[in-house]
N, CA, C, O and CB atoms as a CASP TS submission, in Angstrom:
PFRMAT TS
TARGET T0000
AUTHOR 0000-0000-0000
METHOD Language model
MODEL 1
PARENT N/A
ATOM      1  N   MET     1       8.241  53.268 155.500  1.00  0.00           N
ATOM      2  CA  MET     1       7.861  52.941 156.847  1.00  0.00           C
ATOM      3  C   MET     1       8.910  53.473 157.810  1.00  0.00           C
ATOM      4  O   MET     1      10.099  53.198 157.651  1.00  0.00           O
ATOM      5  CB  MET     1       7.678  51.430 157.010  1.00  0.00           C
ATOM      6  N   ALA     2       8.482  54.220 158.789  1.00  0.00           N
ATOM      7  CA  ALA     2       9.389  54.797 159.778  1.00  0.00           C
ATOM      8  C   ALA     2       9.714  53.772 160.864  1.00  0.00           C
ATOM      9  O   ALA     2       8.841  53.054 161.350  1.00  0.00           O
ATOM     10  CB  ALA     2       8.773  56.065 160.404  1.00  0.00           C
ATOM     11  N   VAL     3      10.975  53.728 161.224  1.00  0.00           N
ATOM     12  CA  VAL     3      11.424  52.824 162.282  1.00  0.00           C
ATOM     13  C   VAL     3      11.907  53.677 163.442  1.00  0.00           C
ATOM     14  O   VAL     3      12.699  54.602 163.266  1.00  0.00           O
ATOM     15  CB  VAL     3      12.555  51.855 161.779  1.00  0.00           C
ATOM     16  N   CYS     4      11.430  53.359 164.595  1.00  0.00           N
ATOM     17  CA  CYS     4      11.826  54.121 165.779  1.00  0.00           C
ATOM     18  C   CYS     4      12.561  53.195 166.736  1.00  0.00           C
ATOM     19  O   CYS     4      12.104  52.090 167.028  1.00  0.00           O
ATOM     20  CB  CYS     4      10.590  54.768 166.473  1.00  0.00           C
ATOM     21  N   CYS     5      13.669  53.647 167.204  1.00  0.00           N
ATOM     22  CA  CYS     5      14.442  52.885 168.181  1.00  0.00           C
ATOM     23  C   CYS     5      14.496  53.671 169.479  1.00  0.00           C
ATOM     24  O   CYS     5      14.690  54.887 169.476  1.00  0.00           O
ATOM     25  CB  CYS     5      15.877  52.582 167.657  1.00  0.00           C
ATOM     26  N   VAL     6      14.323  52.975 170.571  1.00  0.00           N
ATOM     27  CA  VAL     6      14.388  53.613 171.873  1.00  0.00           C
ATOM     28  C   VAL     6      15.555  53.001 172.624  1.00  0.00           C
ATOM     29  O   VAL     6      15.706  51.780 172.671  1.00  0.00           O
ATOM     30  CB  VAL     6      13.049  53.449 172.662  1.00  0.00           C
ATOM     31  N   GLU     7      16.367  53.844 173.202  1.00  0.00           N
ATOM     32  CA  GLU     7      17.526  53.387 173.949  1.00  0.00           C
ATOM     33  C   GLU     7      17.381  53.812 175.404  1.00  0.00           C
ATOM     34  O   GLU     7      17.069  54.968 175.691  1.00  0.00           O
ATOM     35  CB  GLU     7      18.834  53.943 173.337  1.00  0.00           C
ATOM     36  N   VAL     8      17.603  52.898 176.298  1.00  0.00           N
ATOM     37  CA  VAL     8      17.593  53.224 177.722  1.00  0.00           C
ATOM     38  C   VAL     8      18.927  53.866 178.044  1.00  0.00           C
ATOM     39  O   VAL     8      19.981  53.262 177.845  1.00  0.00           O
ATOM     40  CB  VAL     8      17.336  51.955 178.613  1.00  0.00           C
ATOM     41  N   VAL     9      18.878  55.088 178.542  1.00  0.00           N
ATOM     42  CA  VAL     9      20.115  55.805 178.839  1.00  0.00           C
ATOM     43  C   VAL     9      20.381  55.903 180.334  1.00  0.00           C
ATOM     44  O   VAL     9      21.481  56.264 180.754  1.00  0.00           O
ATOM     45  CB  VAL     9      20.065  57.190 178.239  1.00  0.00           C
ATOM     46  N   SER    10      19.371  55.581 181.135  1.00  0.00           N
ATOM     47  CA  SER    10      19.545  55.688 182.575  1.00  0.00           C
ATOM     48  C   SER    10      18.497  54.837 183.281  1.00  0.00           C
ATOM     49  O   SER    10      17.344  54.766 182.857  1.00  0.00           O
ATOM     50  CB  SER    10      19.453  57.161 183.032  1.00  0.00           C
ATOM     51  N   VAL    11      18.916  54.200 184.357  1.00  0.00           N
ATOM     52  CA  VAL    11      17.991  53.464 185.210  1.00  0.00           C
ATOM     53  C   VAL    11      18.117  54.051 186.599  1.00  0.00           C
ATOM     54  O   VAL    11      19.217  54.173 187.137  1.00  0.00           O
ATOM     55  CB  VAL    11      18.284  51.918 185.205  1.00  0.00           C
ATOM     56  N   GLN    12      17.002  54.408 187.166  1.00  0.00           N
ATOM     57  CA  GLN    12      17.004  55.016 188.489  1.00  0.00           C
ATOM     58  C   GLN    12      16.066  54.253 189.410  1.00  0.00           C
ATOM     59  O   GLN    12      15.045  53.719 188.977  1.00  0.00           O
ATOM     60  CB  GLN    12      16.598  56.499 188.411  1.00  0.00           C
ATOM     61  N   VAL    13      16.424  54.212 190.670  1.00  0.00           N
ATOM     62  CA  VAL    13      15.570  53.626 191.695  1.00  0.00           C
ATOM     63  C   VAL    13      15.344  54.685 192.754  1.00  0.00           C
ATOM     64  O   VAL    13      16.291  55.234 193.317  1.00  0.00           O
ATOM     65  CB  VAL    13      16.202  52.328 192.309  1.00  0.00           C
ATOM     66  N   HIS    14      14.092  54.963 193.014  1.00  0.00           N
ATOM     67  CA  HIS    14      13.744  55.953 194.032  1.00  0.00           C
ATOM     68  C   HIS    14      12.726  55.346 194.979  1.00  0.00           C
ATOM     69  O   HIS    14      11.664  54.892 194.553  1.00  0.00           O
ATOM     70  CB  HIS    14      13.189  57.255 193.388  1.00  0.00           C
ATOM     71  N   TYR    15      13.047  55.338 196.253  1.00  0.00           N
ATOM     72  CA  TYR    15      12.063  54.956 197.250  1.00  0.00           C
ATOM     73  C   TYR    15      11.281  56.210 197.621  1.00  0.00           C
ATOM     74  O   TYR    15      11.819  57.317 197.596  1.00  0.00           O
ATOM     75  CB  TYR    15      12.738  54.302 198.510  1.00  0.00           C
ATOM     76  N   VAL    16      10.024  56.031 197.961  1.00  0.00           N
ATOM     77  CA  VAL    16       9.165  57.157 198.322  1.00  0.00           C
ATOM     78  C   VAL    16       8.653  56.940 199.736  1.00  0.00           C
ATOM     79  O   VAL    16       8.111  55.884 200.062  1.00  0.00           O
ATOM     80  CB  VAL    16       7.980  57.312 197.318  1.00  0.00           C
ATOM     81  N   ARG    17       8.835  57.957 200.567  1.00  0.00           N
ATOM     82  CA  ARG    17       8.352  57.893 201.945  1.00  0.00           C
ATOM     83  C   ARG    17       6.844  58.094 201.952  1.00  0.00           C
ATOM     84  O   ARG    17       6.343  59.022 201.317  1.00  0.00           O
ATOM     85  CB  ARG    17       9.055  58.956 202.836  1.00  0.00           C
ATOM     86  N   PRO    18       6.114  57.239 202.660  1.00  0.00           N
ATOM     87  CA  PRO    18       4.663  57.420 202.770  1.00  0.00           C
ATOM     88  C   PRO    18       4.346  58.739 203.479  1.00  0.00           C
ATOM     89  O   PRO    18       5.130  59.220 204.296  1.00  0.00           O
ATOM     90  CB  PRO    18       4.020  56.231 203.532  1.00  0.00           C
ATOM     91  N   SER    19       3.215  59.300 203.162  1.00  0.00           N
ATOM     92  CA  SER    19       2.822  60.544 203.824  1.00  0.00           C
ATOM     93  C   SER    19       2.527  60.272 205.302  1.00  0.00           C
ATOM     94  O   SER    19       2.095  59.173 205.650  1.00  0.00           O
ATOM     95  CB  SER    19       1.583  61.174 203.125  1.00  0.00           C
ATOM     96  N   PRO    20       2.752  61.246 206.163  1.00  0.00           N
ATOM     97  CA  PRO    20       2.591  61.032 207.609  1.00  0.00           C
ATOM     98  C   PRO    20       1.165  60.719 208.036  1.00  0.00           C
ATOM     99  O   PRO    20       0.951  60.239 209.149  1.00  0.00           O
ATOM    100  CB  PRO    20       3.060  62.241 208.349  1.00  0.00           C
ATOM    101  N   CYS    21       0.207  60.974 207.197  1.00  0.00           N
ATOM    102  CA  CYS    21      -1.178  60.725 207.597  1.00  0.00           C
ATOM    103  C   CYS    21      -1.600  59.273 207.384  1.00  0.00           C
ATOM    104  O   CYS    21      -2.733  58.904 207.693  1.00  0.00           O
ATOM    105  CB  CYS    21      -2.106  61.640 206.829  1.00  0.00           C
ATOM    106  N   ASP    22      -0.685  58.439 206.850  1.00  0.00           N
ATOM    107  CA  ASP    22      -1.019  57.029 206.637  1.00  0.00           C
ATOM    108  C   ASP    22      -1.281  56.333 207.962  1.00  0.00           C
ATOM    109  O   ASP    22      -0.622  56.627 208.959  1.00  0.00           O
ATOM    110  CB  ASP    22       0.108  56.315 205.880  1.00  0.00           C
ATOM    111  N   ASP    23      -2.238  55.411 207.980  1.00  0.00           N
ATOM    112  CA  ASP    23      -2.624  54.695 209.190  1.00  0.00           C
ATOM    113  C   ASP    23      -1.488  53.871 209.778  1.00  0.00           C
ATOM    114  O   ASP    23      -1.401  53.726 210.997  1.00  0.00           O
ATOM    115  CB  ASP    23      -3.793  53.801 208.900  1.00  0.00           C
ATOM    116  N   VAL    24      -0.624  53.332 208.940  1.00  0.00           N
ATOM    117  CA  VAL    24       0.458  52.474 209.431  1.00  0.00           C
ATOM    118  C   VAL    24       1.371  53.246 210.366  1.00  0.00           C
ATOM    119  O   VAL    24       1.717  52.756 211.441  1.00  0.00           O
ATOM    120  CB  VAL    24       1.266  51.898 208.262  1.00  0.00           C
ATOM    121  N   ALA    25       1.763  54.442 209.969  1.00  0.00           N
ATOM    122  CA  ALA    25       2.670  55.240 210.778  1.00  0.00           C
ATOM    123  C   ALA    25       2.028  55.646 212.095  1.00  0.00           C
ATOM    124  O   ALA    25       2.715  55.778 213.107  1.00  0.00           O
ATOM    125  CB  ALA    25       3.112  56.472 210.013  1.00  0.00           C
ATOM    126  N   ALA    26       0.743  55.840 212.089  1.00  0.00           N
ATOM    127  CA  ALA    26       0.049  56.246 213.303  1.00  0.00           C
ATOM    128  C   ALA    26      -0.024  55.111 214.314  1.00  0.00           C
ATOM    129  O   ALA    26      -0.028  55.358 215.520  1.00  0.00           O
ATOM    130  CB  ALA    26      -1.348  56.733 212.971  1.00  0.00           C
ATOM    131  N   GLU    27      -0.083  53.871 213.841  1.00  0.00           N
ATOM    132  CA  GLU    27      -0.247  52.722 214.734  1.00  0.00           C
ATOM    133  C   GLU    27       1.076  52.181 215.268  1.00  0.00           C
ATOM    134  O   GLU    27       1.112  51.649 216.377  1.00  0.00           O
ATOM    135  CB  GLU    27      -0.980  51.623 214.017  1.00  0.00           C
ATOM    136  N   THR    28       2.154  52.301 214.514  1.00  0.00           N
ATOM    137  CA  THR    28       3.434  51.722 214.908  1.00  0.00           C
ATOM    138  C   THR    28       4.563  52.659 214.531  1.00  0.00           C
ATOM    139  O   THR    28       4.347  53.700 213.910  1.00  0.00           O
ATOM    140  CB  THR    28       3.639  50.345 214.255  1.00  0.00           C
ATOM    141  N   ASP    29       5.776  52.273 214.916  1.00  0.00           N
ATOM    142  CA  ASP    29       6.954  53.024 214.487  1.00  0.00           C
ATOM    143  C   ASP    29       7.382  52.640 213.083  1.00  0.00           C
ATOM    144  O   ASP    29       8.253  53.282 212.496  1.00  0.00           O
ATOM    145  CB  ASP    29       8.102  52.803 215.453  1.00  0.00           C
ATOM    146  N   SER    30       6.776  51.602 212.549  1.00  0.00           N
ATOM    147  CA  SER    30       7.120  51.101 211.231  1.00  0.00           C
ATOM    148  C   SER    30       6.406  51.912 210.151  1.00  0.00           C
ATOM    149  O   SER    30       5.280  52.373 210.338  1.00  0.00           O
ATOM    150  CB  SER    30       6.764  49.612 211.113  1.00  0.00           C
ATOM    151  N   VAL    31       7.089  52.074 209.016  1.00  0.00           N
ATOM    152  CA  VAL    31       6.447  52.759 207.885  1.00  0.00           C
ATOM    153  C   VAL    31       5.821  51.764 206.927  1.00  0.00           C
ATOM    154  O   VAL    31       5.073  52.151 206.029  1.00  0.00           O
ATOM    155  CB  VAL    31       7.458  53.632 207.138  1.00  0.00           C
ATOM    156  N   LEU    32       6.123  50.473 207.113  1.00  0.00           N
ATOM    157  CA  LEU    32       5.566  49.426 206.262  1.00  0.00           C
ATOM    158  C   LEU    32       4.777  48.438 207.108  1.00  0.00           C
ATOM    159  O   LEU    32       5.136  48.163 208.253  1.00  0.00           O
ATOM    160  CB  LEU    32       6.681  48.699 205.482  1.00  0.00           C
ATOM    161  N   THR    33       3.715  47.915 206.544  1.00  0.00           N
ATOM    162  CA  THR    33       2.987  46.864 207.252  1.00  0.00           C
ATOM    163  C   THR    33       3.812  45.585 207.203  1.00  0.00           C
ATOM    164  O   THR    33       4.693  45.437 206.356  1.00  0.00           O
ATOM    165  CB  THR    33       1.571  46.639 206.633  1.00  0.00           C
ATOM    166  N   GLU    34       3.525  44.677 208.100  1.00  0.00           N
ATOM    167  CA  GLU    34       4.202  43.387 208.117  1.00  0.00           C
ATOM    168  C   GLU    34       4.024  42.667 206.783  1.00  0.00           C
ATOM    169  O   GLU    34       4.972  42.097 206.244  1.00  0.00           O
ATOM    170  CB  GLU    34       3.673  42.520 209.264  1.00  0.00           C
ATOM    171  N   GLU    35       2.809  42.699 206.259  1.00  0.00           N
ATOM    172  CA  GLU    35       2.519  42.045 204.980  1.00  0.00           C
ATOM    173  C   GLU    35       3.357  42.653 203.853  1.00  0.00           C
ATOM    174  O   GLU    35       3.888  41.929 203.011  1.00  0.00           O
ATOM    175  CB  GLU    35       1.019  42.160 204.647  1.00  0.00           C
ATOM    176  N   CYS    36       3.471  43.959 203.839  1.00  0.00           N
ATOM    177  CA  CYS    36       4.257  44.639 202.805  1.00  0.00           C
ATOM    178  C   CYS    36       5.726  44.251 202.910  1.00  0.00           C
ATOM    179  O   CYS    36       6.359  43.971 201.891  1.00  0.00           O
ATOM    180  CB  CYS    36       4.103  46.170 202.921  1.00  0.00           C
ATOM    181  N   ARG    37       6.279  44.226 204.110  1.00  0.00           N
ATOM    182  CA  ARG    37       7.681  43.836 204.295  1.00  0.00           C
ATOM    183  C   ARG    37       7.924  42.419 203.789  1.00  0.00           C
ATOM    184  O   ARG    37       8.939  42.154 203.144  1.00  0.00           O
ATOM    185  CB  ARG    37       8.078  43.942 205.776  1.00  0.00           C
ATOM    186  N   ILE    38       6.999  41.510 204.077  1.00  0.00           N
ATOM    187  CA  ILE    38       7.165  40.116 203.667  1.00  0.00           C
ATOM    188  C   ILE    38       7.083  39.982 202.149  1.00  0.00           C
ATOM    189  O   ILE    38       7.908  39.301 201.540  1.00  0.00           O
ATOM    190  CB  ILE    38       6.103  39.230 204.335  1.00  0.00           C
ATOM    191  N   GLN    39       6.096  40.628 201.540  1.00  0.00           N
ATOM    192  CA  GLN    39       5.868  40.461 200.108  1.00  0.00           C
ATOM    193  C   GLN    39       6.872  41.206 199.239  1.00  0.00           C
ATOM    194  O   GLN    39       7.212  40.733 198.155  1.00  0.00           O
ATOM    195  CB  GLN    39       4.488  40.916 199.765  1.00  0.00           C
ATOM    196  N   THR    40       7.350  42.352 199.688  1.00  0.00           N
ATOM    197  CA  THR    40       8.214  43.173 198.835  1.00  0.00           C
ATOM    198  C   THR    40       9.689  43.108 199.197  1.00  0.00           C
ATOM    199  O   THR    40      10.553  43.394 198.367  1.00  0.00           O
ATOM    200  CB  THR    40       7.766  44.589 198.894  1.00  0.00           C
ATOM    201  N   ASN    41       9.975  42.729 200.440  1.00  0.00           N
ATOM    202  CA  ASN    41      11.355  42.700 200.933  1.00  0.00           C
ATOM    203  C   ASN    41      12.026  44.070 200.813  1.00  0.00           C
ATOM    204  O   ASN    41      13.238  44.159 200.619  1.00  0.00           O
ATOM    205  CB  ASN    41      12.167  41.653 200.166  1.00  0.00           C
ATOM    206  N   LEU    42      11.232  45.132 200.928  1.00  0.00           N
ATOM    207  CA  LEU    42      11.772  46.491 200.876  1.00  0.00           C
ATOM    208  C   LEU    42      12.531  46.795 202.160  1.00  0.00           C
ATOM    209  O   LEU    42      12.117  46.370 203.239  1.00  0.00           O
ATOM    210  CB  LEU    42      10.643  47.526 200.657  1.00  0.00           C
ATOM    211  N   PRO    43      13.633  47.525 202.058  1.00  0.00           N
ATOM    212  CA  PRO    43      14.379  47.896 203.257  1.00  0.00           C
ATOM    213  C   PRO    43      13.656  49.000 204.032  1.00  0.00           C
ATOM    214  O   PRO    43      13.455  50.101 203.521  1.00  0.00           O
ATOM    215  CB  PRO    43      15.799  48.352 202.883  1.00  0.00           C
ATOM    216  N   GLU    44      13.274  48.693 205.252  1.00  0.00           N
ATOM    217  CA  GLU    44      12.510  49.641 206.078  1.00  0.00           C
ATOM    218  C   GLU    44      13.234  50.976 206.243  1.00  0.00           C
ATOM    219  O   GLU    44      12.610  52.033 206.147  1.00  0.00           O
ATOM    220  CB  GLU    44      12.236  49.036 207.452  1.00  0.00           C
ATOM    221  N   ASP    45      14.541  50.936 206.489  1.00  0.00           N
ATOM    222  CA  ASP    45      15.297  52.178 206.676  1.00  0.00           C
ATOM    223  C   ASP    45      15.305  53.036 205.414  1.00  0.00           C
ATOM    224  O   ASP    45      15.236  54.263 205.495  1.00  0.00           O
ATOM    225  CB  ASP    45      16.728  51.864 207.092  1.00  0.00           C
ATOM    226  N   ALA    46      15.388  52.402 204.262  1.00  0.00           N
ATOM    227  CA  ALA    46      15.389  53.146 203.000  1.00  0.00           C
ATOM    228  C   ALA    46      14.053  53.861 202.797  1.00  0.00           C
ATOM    229  O   ALA    46      14.014  54.985 202.298  1.00  0.00           O
ATOM    230  CB  ALA    46      15.674  52.200 201.813  1.00  0.00           C
ATOM    231  N   ILE    47      12.968  53.207 203.183  1.00  0.00           N
ATOM    232  CA  ILE    47      11.647  53.827 203.047  1.00  0.00           C
ATOM    233  C   ILE    47      11.480  54.944 204.072  1.00  0.00           C
ATOM    234  O   ILE    47      10.986  56.023 203.746  1.00  0.00           O
ATOM    235  CB  ILE    47      10.527  52.772 203.216  1.00  0.00           C
ATOM    236  N   ARG    48      11.890  54.686 205.299  1.00  0.00           N
ATOM    237  CA  ARG    48      11.762  55.688 206.360  1.00  0.00           C
ATOM    238  C   ARG    48      12.558  56.946 206.026  1.00  0.00           C
ATOM    239  O   ARG    48      12.118  58.054 206.334  1.00  0.00           O
ATOM    240  CB  ARG    48      12.233  55.111 207.702  1.00  0.00           C
ATOM    241  N   ASN    49      13.730  56.787 205.397  1.00  0.00           N
ATOM    242  CA  ASN    49      14.601  57.919 205.085  1.00  0.00           C
ATOM    243  C   ASN    49      14.395  58.462 203.675  1.00  0.00           C
ATOM    244  O   ASN    49      15.105  59.374 203.251  1.00  0.00           O
ATOM    245  CB  ASN    49      16.039  57.516 205.259  1.00  0.00           C
ATOM    246  N   ALA    50      13.442  57.914 202.959  1.00  0.00           N
ATOM    247  CA  ALA    50      13.196  58.348 201.577  1.00  0.00           C
ATOM    248  C   ALA    50      12.552  59.732 201.533  1.00  0.00           C
ATOM    249  O   ALA    50      12.078  60.256 202.542  1.00  0.00           O
ATOM    250  CB  ALA    50      12.301  57.333 200.850  1.00  0.00           C
ATOM    251  N   GLN    51      12.551  60.295 200.347  1.00  0.00           N
ATOM    252  CA  GLN    51      11.942  61.609 200.142  1.00  0.00           C
ATOM    253  C   GLN    51      10.449  61.454 199.858  1.00  0.00           C
ATOM    254  O   GLN    51       9.998  60.388 199.438  1.00  0.00           O
ATOM    255  CB  GLN    51      12.640  62.361 198.981  1.00  0.00           C
ATOM    256  N   PRO    52       9.691  62.516 200.087  1.00  0.00           N
ATOM    257  CA  PRO    52       8.265  62.491 199.733  1.00  0.00           C
ATOM    258  C   PRO    52       8.085  62.400 198.215  1.00  0.00           C
ATOM    259  O   PRO    52       8.986  62.744 197.450  1.00  0.00           O
ATOM    260  CB  PRO    52       7.551  63.752 200.279  1.00  0.00           C
ATOM    261  N   LEU    53       6.920  61.936 197.796  1.00  0.00           N
ATOM    262  CA  LEU    53       6.630  61.721 196.383  1.00  0.00           C
ATOM    263  C   LEU    53       6.891  62.966 195.535  1.00  0.00           C
ATOM    264  O   LEU    53       7.455  62.857 194.446  1.00  0.00           O
ATOM    265  CB  LEU    53       5.193  61.285 196.217  1.00  0.00           C
ATOM    266  N   GLU    54       6.501  64.120 196.004  1.00  0.00           N
ATOM    267  CA  GLU    54       6.661  65.354 195.216  1.00  0.00           C
ATOM    268  C   GLU    54       8.123  65.611 194.869  1.00  0.00           C
ATOM    269  O   GLU    54       8.435  66.017 193.750  1.00  0.00           O
ATOM    270  CB  GLU    54       6.092  66.555 195.984  1.00  0.00           C
ATOM    271  N   LEU    55       9.029  65.373 195.832  1.00  0.00           N
ATOM    272  CA  LEU    55      10.454  65.596 195.568  1.00  0.00           C
ATOM    273  C   LEU    55      11.017  64.556 194.613  1.00  0.00           C
ATOM    274  O   LEU    55      11.863  64.874 193.777  1.00  0.00           O
ATOM    275  CB  LEU    55      11.243  65.579 196.872  1.00  0.00           C
ATOM    276  N   VAL    56      10.558  63.323 194.730  1.00  0.00           N
ATOM    277  CA  VAL    56      11.011  62.276 193.809  1.00  0.00           C
ATOM    278  C   VAL    56      10.558  62.598 192.389  1.00  0.00           C
ATOM    279  O   VAL    56      11.322  62.431 191.438  1.00  0.00           O
ATOM    280  CB  VAL    56      10.474  60.889 194.245  1.00  0.00           C
ATOM    281  N   ILE    57       9.326  63.054 192.244  1.00  0.00           N
ATOM    282  CA  ILE    57       8.827  63.431 190.916  1.00  0.00           C
ATOM    283  C   ILE    57       9.671  64.559 190.339  1.00  0.00           C
ATOM    284  O   ILE    57      10.011  64.528 189.157  1.00  0.00           O
ATOM    285  CB  ILE    57       7.339  63.855 190.986  1.00  0.00           C
ATOM    286  N   ASP    58      10.016  65.554 191.153  1.00  0.00           N
ATOM    287  CA  ASP    58      10.856  66.656 190.686  1.00  0.00           C
ATOM    288  C   ASP    58      12.226  66.150 190.229  1.00  0.00           C
ATOM    289  O   ASP    58      12.727  66.573 189.187  1.00  0.00           O
ATOM    290  CB  ASP    58      11.025  67.705 191.796  1.00  0.00           C
ATOM    291  N   GLU    59      12.834  65.243 191.007  1.00  0.00           N
ATOM    292  CA  GLU    59      14.145  64.697 190.639  1.00  0.00           C
ATOM    293  C   GLU    59      14.080  63.952 189.312  1.00  0.00           C
ATOM    294  O   GLU    59      14.939  64.130 188.449  1.00  0.00           O
ATOM    295  CB  GLU    59      14.663  63.761 191.737  1.00  0.00           C
ATOM    296  N   VAL    60      13.068  63.127 189.156  1.00  0.00           N
ATOM    297  CA  VAL    60      12.927  62.353 187.912  1.00  0.00           C
ATOM    298  C   VAL    60      12.663  63.293 186.736  1.00  0.00           C
ATOM    299  O   VAL    60      13.212  63.098 185.652  1.00  0.00           O
ATOM    300  CB  VAL    60      11.779  61.311 188.038  1.00  0.00           C
ATOM    301  N   SER    61      11.840  64.292 186.941  1.00  0.00           N
ATOM    302  CA  SER    61      11.552  65.258 185.868  1.00  0.00           C
ATOM    303  C   SER    61      12.815  65.982 185.432  1.00  0.00           C
ATOM    304  O   SER    61      13.045  66.179 184.239  1.00  0.00           O
ATOM    305  CB  SER    61      10.498  66.278 186.325  1.00  0.00           C
ATOM    306  N   GLN    62      13.637  66.380 186.406  1.00  0.00           N
ATOM    307  CA  GLN    62      14.887  67.065 186.071  1.00  0.00           C
ATOM    308  C   GLN    62      15.832  66.138 185.313  1.00  0.00           C
ATOM    309  O   GLN    62      16.511  66.562 184.378  1.00  0.00           O
ATOM    310  CB  GLN    62      15.569  67.588 187.342  1.00  0.00           C
ATOM    311  N   SER    63      15.872  64.887 185.716  1.00  0.00           N
ATOM    312  CA  SER    63      16.730  63.916 185.045  1.00  0.00           C
ATOM    313  C   SER    63      16.280  63.685 183.607  1.00  0.00           C
ATOM    314  O   SER    63      17.105  63.617 182.697  1.00  0.00           O
ATOM    315  CB  SER    63      16.738  62.593 185.810  1.00  0.00           C
ATOM    316  N   VAL    64      14.979  63.567 183.406  1.00  0.00           N
ATOM    317  CA  VAL    64      14.433  63.375 182.059  1.00  0.00           C
ATOM    318  C   VAL    64      14.699  64.610 181.205  1.00  0.00           C
ATOM    319  O   VAL    64      15.062  64.487 180.035  1.00  0.00           O
ATOM    320  CB  VAL    64      12.915  63.079 182.118  1.00  0.00           C
ATOM    321  N   ALA    65      14.523  65.787 181.775  1.00  0.00           N
ATOM    322  CA  ALA    65      14.766  67.018 181.031  1.00  0.00           C
ATOM    323  C   ALA    65      16.231  67.124 180.624  1.00  0.00           C
ATOM    324  O   ALA    65      16.537  67.529 179.503  1.00  0.00           O
ATOM    325  CB  ALA    65      14.357  68.239 181.865  1.00  0.00           C
ATOM    326  N   ALA    66      17.136  66.763 181.528  1.00  0.00           N
ATOM    327  CA  ALA    66      18.566  66.813 181.214  1.00  0.00           C
ATOM    328  C   ALA    66      18.914  65.803 180.124  1.00  0.00           C
ATOM    329  O   ALA    66      19.707  66.099 179.230  1.00  0.00           O
ATOM    330  CB  ALA    66      19.406  66.543 182.476  1.00  0.00           C
ATOM    331  N   ALA    67      18.327  64.623 180.197  1.00  0.00           N
ATOM    332  CA  ALA    67      18.602  63.592 179.186  1.00  0.00           C
ATOM    333  C   ALA    67      18.037  63.986 177.831  1.00  0.00           C
ATOM    334  O   ALA    67      18.608  63.647 176.794  1.00  0.00           O
ATOM    335  CB  ALA    67      18.017  62.244 179.622  1.00  0.00           C
ATOM    336  N   SER    68      16.917  64.700 177.835  1.00  0.00           N
ATOM    337  CA  SER    68      16.295  65.063 176.557  1.00  0.00           C
ATOM    338  C   SER    68      17.057  66.168 175.840  1.00  0.00           C
ATOM    339  O   SER    68      16.812  66.418 174.659  1.00  0.00           O
ATOM    340  CB  SER    68      14.858  65.498 176.780  1.00  0.00           C
ATOM    341  N   THR    69      17.981  66.837 176.536  1.00  0.00           N
ATOM    342  CA  THR    69      18.791  67.858 175.875  1.00  0.00           C
ATOM    343  C   THR    69      19.997  67.243 175.172  1.00  0.00           C
ATOM    344  O   THR    69      20.691  67.920 174.414  1.00  0.00           O
ATOM    345  CB  THR    69      19.254  68.903 176.887  1.00  0.00           C
ATOM    346  N   GLN    70      20.246  65.945 175.429  1.00  0.00           N
ATOM    347  CA  GLN    70      21.333  65.243 174.762  1.00  0.00           C
ATOM    348  C   GLN    70      20.919  64.946 173.321  1.00  0.00           C
ATOM    349  O   GLN    70      19.745  64.671 173.070  1.00  0.00           O
ATOM    350  CB  GLN    70      21.699  63.931 175.521  1.00  0.00           C
ATOM    351  N   PRO    71      21.845  64.995 172.376  1.00  0.00           N
ATOM    352  CA  PRO    71      21.494  64.667 170.989  1.00  0.00           C
ATOM    353  C   PRO    71      21.052  63.207 170.875  1.00  0.00           C
ATOM    354  O   PRO    71      21.637  62.317 171.492  1.00  0.00           O
ATOM    355  CB  PRO    71      22.692  64.937 170.050  1.00  0.00           C
ATOM    356  N   LEU    72      20.036  62.987 170.094  1.00  0.00           N
ATOM    357  CA  LEU    72      19.501  61.653 169.891  1.00  0.00           C
ATOM    358  C   LEU    72      20.391  60.893 168.916  1.00  0.00           C
ATOM    359  O   LEU    72      20.682  61.371 167.819  1.00  0.00           O
ATOM    360  CB  LEU    72      18.046  61.716 169.374  1.00  0.00           C
ATOM    361  N   GLN    73      20.819  59.706 169.328  1.00  0.00           N
ATOM    362  CA  GLN    73      21.653  58.877 168.455  1.00  0.00           C
ATOM    363  C   GLN    73      20.831  57.653 168.074  1.00  0.00           C
ATOM    364  O   GLN    73      20.420  56.869 168.929  1.00  0.00           O
ATOM    365  CB  GLN    73      23.008  58.465 169.157  1.00  0.00           C
ATOM    366  N   ILE    74      20.604  57.509 166.786  1.00  0.00           N
ATOM    367  CA  ILE    74      19.804  56.386 166.297  1.00  0.00           C
ATOM    368  C   ILE    74      20.736  55.380 165.642  1.00  0.00           C
ATOM    369  O   ILE    74      21.512  55.707 164.743  1.00  0.00           O
ATOM    370  CB  ILE    74      18.703  56.863 165.293  1.00  0.00           C
ATOM    371  N   GLY    75      20.636  54.159 166.116  1.00  0.00           N
ATOM    372  CA  GLY    75      21.453  53.094 165.532  1.00  0.00           C
ATOM    373  C   GLY    75      20.565  52.056 164.888  1.00  0.00           C
ATOM    374  O   GLY    75      19.458  51.792 165.358  1.00  0.00           O
ATOM    375  N   TYR    76      21.041  51.480 163.830  1.00  0.00           N
ATOM    376  CA  TYR    76      20.263  50.462 163.120  1.00  0.00           C
ATOM    377  C   TYR    76      21.003  49.170 163.132  1.00  0.00           C
ATOM    378  O   TYR    76      20.521  48.177 162.586  1.00  0.00           O
ATOM    379  CB  TYR    76      19.963  50.882 161.685  1.00  0.00           C
TER
END
């Protein structure tokens, strides 16, 4: 029986800026609705200054690719 172990080697947090065509941005200067701010407690400035989804995906992909070139260490 094969045993597979998975090790977390990195934890990343990326905020994603909403696309400019979203209704919220058109109605107010806020990038988050009032309900979203209350429920998630996300920092408005972090969201406003965040990168678009495509760039975040590229960053995460590069990070995963770099991590996958590291030798796999299996511990029991």
